[in-house]
N, C-alpha and C positions, 0 to 999 in steps of 0.2 A: 488434466491435461495441461502442460505448460504452454504458454504463449511463446510464439516466436520472437527471438531477442530482436529488439530495434534500437538502433544507436541514432542519436540526435546530436548534433554539434551543440558544444557548450553555449554558443553564441545564440541559440534558439531557446534555452532553458529559461522558464519564466522565473524560477526560483532566485536567478541571480539578480533580478530587479527587486527581490524581497529581503536583500542582505543575508542569505542563508549561508554564504561563505564569506561574510564580512567581519567588520569589527564593530565595537560599540562605544560611546562615550563614557558611560558609567557602567562598570562591570557589575557591581553589587546591586544596583537598582534594577539592571536588566535580569540578573540572576534571580532576584526576588519575584520579579514578575513572571520569570519562566516557571518557577516553582509553584506560584498559585495557578497559573494557567494549566499546567500539565498535571497538577493535583486534582483539577475538576475534569473527571473523565468525560462527563457530558459535553461540556465547552470543547474540550480537547478533541473528542469525536467529531463534532459538528464542524471544526475547522479542518479535520482529516478529510471528511467528506467534501468540503468546499473545495480542497486542493485537488481531489480528484476529478472535481468539474471545472475548475478555473484554469488548471496547469495541465492541458492535455499533452504538451510536448514533454515537459518535465516527467510527467506520469508515464508516458510511453517509455521514456528513456530508463527510467528508474524500476518501474514495476514489471517491466519484462525482463529484467536482470535478476535471475534467481540466485546469483552469487552474492547479490547485495542483501544486507539485512533490510528487507522491504519496510517492515513495520517500524523499524527505527528512521528509516529515511523519510517515512510518511508523518512520523511525530516531529522530526526536525522541520519538515516542510510546513506543517501545521503552525508551529511556532513562528516561523518566519513570516507567513501569511497573516498571522494574528498581530504580530507586533514587531516585525522586522528583527526577530531574535536570530542570532547566528547558530548554526548547528552545534558549535562547541560550547557554547552556553546551555543549550538545551541538554547536552550531554552531562553537564554538570548539574543541572537540576534534577535529572534523571536519578541520579545517586542520592539525591535528598528524599526522594518519594519512598512511601513505606511499600512492602511487597504487595499488599492488597492494592494500593493505588497503581502500581506497575501492571499488575494483572489486569485491573479494570481498564487501563489504558491500551494495554496490548489487545485486549478484546475489541476495543473500539477500533484498533488499526486493522486486526484481522477481518472484522466486518467491512470496513471501508474499501479494503483491497479486494475482497471477494465481490463486492458491488461493482468496483471499477472493472474487474476481470470480466464479469458478466455483461456489462455494457459494451466493454471493448470487442467481446467475441461477437456480440450482436451487430454493433455498429461496423464491424470489419468481416461479418458473414463467416465467421469462424465456428466450426461445430465443437462440441465438447469431446469428440472421440469416441461417442457411444456406437455410431454406424459403423466406424473402422473396426471397433473391437468387436462387434458382431460379426463382420464380415471374416476378421481373422479367426474367429472361434467356428465358423462355418454355420453359425445359427441364422437362419432366414427368419425366425419368429413364425414360422408356420408349423411347427411340430415335426421337423423332418428328423429329428435324432431318433433313430430306431434301436439303438444300442440296449435300451432296458427292456424292449418289447420281446415277447415271445421267448423269455427265459435266456 
């Protein structure tokens, strides 16, 4: 079940305080740092999970937007949190990773997003839709379906 879309003003986004949309003094040095960071999927994943805990407003704004590449956003955010690396350099670094490194990083992002969604649902008392689905199907869970009984 998709979460309801939440819009937060840019002025509240934590990512803005971490240069996610900014510039750098040394492009080459920052790019090399970004490549080293993103190629280490365990460290990268650790920072993705930190983003989901430390940036509640940015996460709510970005991760409830299913039209956004949420894995990419989380990867960009992790680089910004780690070393104030802007998203445009993170995109450059991503192109330097091997297919396997990208797969491992995407798996970390998928896991972090799933964990964030579960916490968000719990914290906001949102159900996962199972009860609603059961009501829509007429299944009360008490064996009331008689269509297969008595031939």
